[in-house]
C-alpha positions as CSV (number, residue, x, y, z in Angstrom):
1,M,2.0,-9.9,4.8
2,A,5.4,-11.3,3.6
3,C,8.5,-8.8,6.3
4,G,11.9,-9.3,5.6
5,I,14.2,-7.5,7.2
6,F,18.3,-7.8,6.4
7,D,21.4,-5.3,7.6
8,G,22.4,-3.1,5.8
9,V,26.3,-2.7,5.2
10,A,28.5,-1.3,7.6
11,A,31.6,0.4,7.6
12,T,33.2,-1.9,11.0
13,R,32.4,-4.4,13.0
14,Q,31.0,-2.1,16.3
15,D,29.0,0.4,13.1
16,S,27.5,-4.1,12.8
17,I,26.7,-4.1,16.4
18,R,25.1,-1.0,16.3
19,E,22.6,-1.0,12.9
20,S,21.5,-4.8,14.0
21,V,21.1,-4.0,17.7
22,S,18.8,-0.3,16.1
23,R,17.5,-2.5,13.9
24,L,15.9,-4.5,16.6
25,V,14.8,-2.1,19.4
26,A,13.1,-0.7,16.2
27,T,11.1,-3.4,15.5
28,Y,10.8,-4.7,18.5
29,P,9.9,-1.5,21.3
30,K,9.4,-3.9,23.9
31,A,12.9,-5.7,24.0
32,H,14.9,-6.4,27.1
33,L,19.6,-7.2,26.7
34,T,18.3,-10.1,27.8
35,D,16.5,-10.4,24.1
36,I,19.2,-8.5,22.3
37,Y,21.2,-10.9,23.4
38,K,19.7,-14.4,22.9
39,S,19.5,-13.0,19.0
40,A,23.8,-12.6,18.8
41,F,24.0,-16.1,21.1
42,Q,21.8,-17.6,18.6
43,D,24.1,-15.9,15.4
44,R,27.0,-17.5,16.6
45,F,25.2,-20.5,17.8
46,G,22.5,-21.9,15.8
47,P,19.8,-24.0,16.9
48,G,22.3,-26.7,18.1
49,H,22.2,-26.3,21.6
50,L,18.9,-26.6,22.2
51,I,18.6,-30.1,20.5
52,T,19.1,-32.8,22.8
53,D,15.9,-34.7,21.8
54,T,15.1,-34.5,18.2
55,V,12.5,-36.6,18.3
56,A,11.0,-34.7,20.9
57,A,11.8,-31.3,19.0
58,L,10.2,-32.5,16.2
59,D,7.3,-33.0,18.2
60,Y,7.0,-29.3,19.7
61,L,7.7,-28.0,16.2
62,K,4.8,-30.6,14.5
63,S,2.5,-29.1,17.8
64,E,3.4,-25.2,16.8
65,I,2.4,-25.5,12.9
66,L,-0.4,-27.0,13.8
67,G,-1.6,-23.8,16.5
68,E,-3.0,-20.7,15.2
69,I,-1.8,-17.4,12.9
70,R,-0.5,-15.5,15.5
71,P,0.4,-11.6,12.9
72,G,2.5,-9.2,14.2
73,Y,6.3,-11.1,14.2
74,A,8.5,-11.0,11.1
75,D,8.1,-13.0,8.9
76,Y,12.0,-13.7,8.5
77,E,14.5,-11.5,9.8
78,P,18.7,-12.5,10.4
79,T,20.3,-13.1,13.8
80,L,22.4,-10.4,15.7
81,Y,25.1,-9.1,14.5
82,E,26.4,-10.9,11.9
83,G,23.7,-12.8,9.9
84,H,24.9,-16.2,10.4
85,F,20.8,-17.0,10.9
86,Y,17.4,-16.2,10.0
87,R,14.6,-16.6,12.7
88,V,11.9,-17.7,10.4
89,N,8.4,-17.4,11.7
90,I,6.1,-20.9,11.6
91,D,3.2,-18.9,10.6
92,L,5.3,-19.3,6.7
93,V,4.1,-22.9,7.2
94,K,1.2,-22.4,9.2
95,N,-0.7,-20.0,6.0
96,G,0.7,-22.4,3.0
97,V,3.9,-20.5,1.8
98,I,6.6,-23.0,3.1
99,P,5.7,-27.2,3.1
100,N,6.2,-28.2,6.6
101,D,9.0,-30.8,4.8
102,V,10.7,-28.0,3.2
103,F,11.0,-25.7,6.8
104,V,11.5,-29.4,9.0
105,S,13.8,-30.6,7.2
106,S,15.9,-27.3,6.6
107,F,15.8,-26.4,10.6
108,L,17.6,-30.0,11.1
109,E,20.0,-29.9,9.2
110,S,20.8,-26.2,10.0
111,C,20.9,-27.3,13.9
112,G,24.3,-29.1,13.0
113,K,25.8,-25.9,11.0
114,V,27.9,-24.0,13.8
115,K,31.0,-25.7,15.0
116,G,31.7,-25.5,18.8
117,E,33.2,-22.4,20.6
118,P,34.9,-21.4,23.7
119,L,32.7,-20.0,26.4
120,E,35.6,-17.8,26.5
121,Q,35.7,-16.2,23.1
122,W,32.0,-16.1,23.4
123,I,31.7,-14.3,26.4
124,S,34.7,-12.0,24.9
125,D,32.6,-11.1,22.0
126,W,30.1,-10.5,24.2
127,S,32.0,-7.7,26.1
128,E,32.5,-6.0,22.9
129,I,29.1,-6.0,21.8
130,L,27.3,-4.7,25.7
131,S,29.8,-2.2,25.0
132,V,28.6,-0.6,22.2
133,I,25.0,-1.2,23.4
134,E,26.2,1.1,26.6
135,S,27.2,3.7,24.4
136,M,23.2,3.8,22.5
137,D,21.6,5.0,25.0
138,L,18.7,2.9,24.5
139,D,17.3,2.8,28.3
140,L,16.2,-0.8,28.0
141,P,13.8,-2.3,30.9
142,D,15.9,-3.7,33.6
143,F,19.1,-3.4,31.4
144,E,21.4,-3.2,34.6
145,V,19.7,-6.8,36.6
146,E,19.7,-8.1,33.1
147,R,23.0,-6.8,32.2
148,Q,24.7,-8.5,35.7
149,A,22.2,-11.5,35.7
150,I,23.8,-12.5,32.0
151,G,28.2,-11.5,33.0
152,N,27.2,-14.0,36.5
153,A,25.5,-17.1,34.6
154,L,28.2,-16.5,31.5
155,K,30.5,-16.9,34.8
156,E,28.5,-20.6,35.7
157,G,29.4,-21.8,32.1
158,R,25.7,-21.2,31.7
159,Y,25.2,-18.6,28.4
160,A,21.8,-20.0,26.1
161,W,18.6,-17.0,27.6
162,H,15.1,-16.7,27.1
163,H,13.1,-13.8,25.8
164,S,11.8,-11.7,28.7
165,E,8.7,-11.7,29.7
166,D,7.7,-8.3,28.4
167,Y,8.8,-10.0,24.8
168,V,7.0,-12.4,25.1
169,K,4.2,-10.9,26.2
170,E,4.3,-8.8,23.7
171,Y,5.0,-10.7,20.7
172,D,4.8,-14.2,20.6
173,P,7.3,-15.5,18.8
174,H,7.0,-18.8,17.2
175,Y,9.8,-19.3,15.3
176,R,13.0,-21.8,14.1
177,I,16.6,-20.4,13.3
178,I,17.5,-21.4,10.3
179,E,20.9,-21.1,8.4
180,R,21.8,-18.6,6.4
181,G,22.2,-20.1,3.3
182,I,19.8,-22.6,3.8
183,F,17.4,-20.2,4.4
184,E,18.8,-17.8,1.2
185,D,18.3,-21.2,-0.6
186,R,15.3,-23.1,0.2
187,L,13.3,-21.4,2.0
188,L,13.5,-17.6,1.0
189,P,12.5,-18.5,-2.9
190,Y,9.6,-19.9,-2.0
191,I,8.8,-16.9,-0.4
192,N,9.0,-14.7,-3.5
193,D,6.8,-16.4,-5.3
194,N,3.9,-16.3,-2.9
195,Y,4.5,-11.9,-2.4
196,W,5.3,-9.0,-4.4
197,P,8.1,-6.9,-3.6
198,C,5.4,-4.4,-1.3
199,G,4.5,-6.8,0.7
200,Q,1.0,-7.9,-0.8
201,R,0.5,-11.7,-1.0
202,K,0.0,-13.1,-4.9
203,K,-3.1,-14.8,-5.5
């Protein structure tokens, strides 16, 4: 089933943060603060920060595409909180919805879509996001430990983060980050051509 998750219309920046965080934890109840951080970071920096070796990145992507389909993870969803990028499930390639070459080229082009940003600006923005999260009383697992760990890492100039072990164990995420315009122009039409609005795949 194609399952896309979109942001609603928010009145303010903090409303947008609150709505997108609520969406994430409702979709993934096992999520930690680190998982929220990762989505917010991906929204700002996209996939480009991960690519130091294009050939190796493509080889790894191809190996994932050849693996088994893993049901249960959203087919696509916007990153938190401004939706500059989408997480697009690799299963959409495995099950023939999106052609492999279109997916790969979309991913590679997305890697160059975000310009660098000073770490100080990201630290300030994360502080705002964190203050909204703290006001929501979400009772996230290991919240205080992870809050401090992220803060310490940022002070040391380390800003990328992995999914929590609980998140990986529960949801086994296998996706790539695709820039919003590329996703909507190139990938979403394939999804819409293959699924009815109710989510059932067309014959």
